[in-house]
N, C-alpha and C positions, 0 to 999 in steps of 0.2 A: 244437699247431700242425698244420694239415692239410697233406697232400702238396702241394696247390695253393699254399698260402701259403709253404711251404718253397721251392717252385720259383720263385715270384715274388721272395722274399727273395734267393734265390741269384742270380737275374738282375739284381736291383737292385745287389747287391754287386759282381757281375762287371762291370756297366757302369761303375760308379765306378772300379773297379780298372783297367779297360782303357781308360779315357779317355786321349786323347793328352795329352802334356805341354803345359803352357801355353807360349805363344810370346811372344817378346820384344815383338812388335808389339801385344800385348794390354795392355801396361802404359804408363802415362803419365809416370811419373817414375822416374829411376834414380839410384842412388848406388853408386859403386865401394866395395866392402868387401874389403880385402885379408885373406886368411886369415893366421893367425900360426902360428909353429912350435908354440906351446903348444896350438893348436886340435886338432892331430892326437892321436888316442888310440893305444893299443898295437897296434891293428889297421891303422894306417897311413892312416887317413882322418879327416876332421873329425868329432869326436864329436857325437852327436845333440843334446845340450843346447846346443851352441854355435850351432846354427841359430837358436834363439830369440833369442840375443844379436844376430845379424845382423838379424833381423826388427825387434827393438827399436831398433837403430841407425838403419835407414832411416826408420822411422816418426818417431822423435823428432827426428832431424835435419830432416825435412820440417816437422814441427810448429813447431820453433824458427825455422828459416830462412824458411819461407814463411808460416806462420800466426801468427808473433809470440808463440808460447807462452813465457811467462816461467816457467821451471821452479823458480825460487827464490822469487819474490815475487808471482807472478800470482794472481788471485782464484780460478782453477780449476786443477785438476790432473786428469790422466787416469789412471784406475786400470784395470789389466788385469782383464777379466771372463772372457775365454775366449781360448784359443789352440789352434792345431792346426798340425802340420807333416806333410807327406807327402814322404818321401825317395824320389826317383826313381833317383838314381845317386850314387855316392860322389864327393866332392871331397876334395882334400888340399892342404896347404901345399906349394908356394907359389902356389897359384891365386888370382888376383884374381877376385872375383865382382861382377857387376852385379846389384844388388838392385833389382828392379822393384816398384813400388808403385802401387796403384789403390785406390779406395774402392768397396767392394761395397754398402754401405748407410750412409746418413747420416741419423741421427735427430736429435731435439731436443737430447739430451744424450749421445748415444752414436754411435760410428762403428765399422763393421767394415771393416778393411783387408784387401785381398788382396795377398799378397807372393809373389814368385817369385825364385829365385836362379839366375842364368845365369853359367856360366863365361864370361869375357871373350870377346866376339865370337860366342858360340854362340846359335843361335835357340831351342833347347829348354831348358826349365828343368831343373836338377838337383834342385831341391826347390821345393815350393810350400806355402803355408799361408795361414792367416788369423788375425787377432788382433782382439779387440774391446776398445775403450776405453770406459769410462763416465766422463764428465767430471763432477766433483763440486766443490762449494765447498771451498776449501782448509781452512777452519776447521771447518765442520759435517760434512763428508764426505757431504752429501746431494747427489743429482743436481742439476746446474745446467746451464742452457742454454749451448751453445757460444758463445763470444764471436764477434762478427761477422767479424773478420779471420780467425779460425781456420775458421769455417764457410765463408767464401769460398774459402780455400785448399783446403779439403777438397773443396768442390764442383767445383773444377777437375780433380780426380782421379776424379770419379764417371762 
């Protein structure tokens, strides 16, 4: 790696790290997610792996409630292909979180969700992340087009 490329890589990394926290106004759908006593770890804050559970909850509630996804008998299911979380500041039980959801990219058989977790009433996210679902045929596990109702619901969040 040359000195110039190291400098450019450092700038790129710094600009991502220093980006301002997502704002509540940037998200189109919210679900209240209460933290639970068992979510806290020995350090007194919600453990890192629990954030992915919060992400999964807001996404799947939206898919079921708004998109009509039948998780038991529907012809397609969503499989997790990628996920990421950036922890901006700690939260702890008994905080209620507003999980913000929007669609970053909507494909033929996949969707990338952007999620942010806001302590109730606060404008800045305590955590942010993304999650990619690939929708597949329930039986064959091959990629399948999103059903119309599901695509329409997701398009409202784009």
